[in-house]
C-alpha positions, 0 to 999 in steps of 0.5 A: 500500500505504501509502496503504491503511494510512493510510486504515485508520488514519484510519478507526480514529481516526475510530471512536475519536473517534466513540465518545469523543464518544458516551460524552461525550454519554451522560454529559452527557445523564445528568448533566443529568437525574440528578434524574429517575433519583433521583426515579423510583427513590426513588418506586418503591422507597418505594411497594414498601416501603409495599406490602411492609410492609402487615399480612398474615395468615400462612398455613401449609401441611400436606401428606399423600401417598397412593398410589392403586392402581387402573386408569388409568380410575379413578385420575383420578376417584378422585383428584379426589373428595377435593375433592368436597362428599361428602368435604368436608362430612363433614370439616367435620362431624367437625372442627366447622368452620363452613365450607362445602364451597366454602370447604374446596375453596379450601384444598385443592390436589392434585398428583402426583409425576412422573406417578406414582400418588402424590397430594400433598394440601396444605391451606393455613390460617392455623392450622398445626395446623388445616391438618394436621388438615384434611389428615389427616381429609380423607384418612381420609374420602376413603378411606372415600367412594372405597371406597363409591362407586368400590370402590377400597380400595387407597389407602395413606397414605405420609406424614401431614400435620404441623404446620408452624412456617413460614408460606408467605407470609413477607415478602421484600425481593425486591420492593424490589430489583425496584422499585429496578431497575425505577426505574433502567430506567424513569428512564434510558429516560425520560431518553433519550426526552426527549433524543430529543425535544430538537432544540436544539443544546447544544455547539459540536461539534453546530453544526460538524457541522450547518453544516459550519463551524468556530467561531472564537469563542463569546459567553458568556451574559450576565445582565441584572443584569450589563449596568449594571455593565459599562456603568459600567465602560466609562464609567469607562474612557472618563472616565479616558481623557479625563482622561489625554488632556487 
């Protein structure tokens, strides 16, 4: 019984020692190549900062909501007609825009509210007032065209588009934070990858574990420039010893 308890205690001690050794090894590995973490993290953050500071044209969005009261077979067709050339060419003509139907189509987005009959028409443009004008004019032209072509006249405007004072592409510092975290992760991963490729032994404990022998001593690293000094000291000692001995 006591022997089992002693064995369990020994196993726990060995696990704690193993954890301590692993933590020290991780700390030593990180400290030895800390410059890699600094270099990669700073580089990615600076690149992200340069990318984030580039000049960009502010874009504004204007939204109008309409409801289409028609059968399920007609609603789908009626909804997408607002982005057709028959509507967009008239919008460009009424507003005096020098834009093609394809250009206007790229500015218009359609959406629905929870699979209901409500359709959301959103127009994006560098000019906030023009975005609202395109959305409102487009809805009015759209109602006329759908009534003539599909015979659907029950299209009501719930909310008209209004000029917005906030751009939808305002710059954010989120990209800097993402670049900083990505730099830390990549650099730490690179450090442990390089460490896994290193087969050299860096501590006495590794030598003991591999050879299964206990180290009795250690020879310090000597530099070549220190060898002449040590030789002179040894000669002086020998000379003094001979003088004293005589």
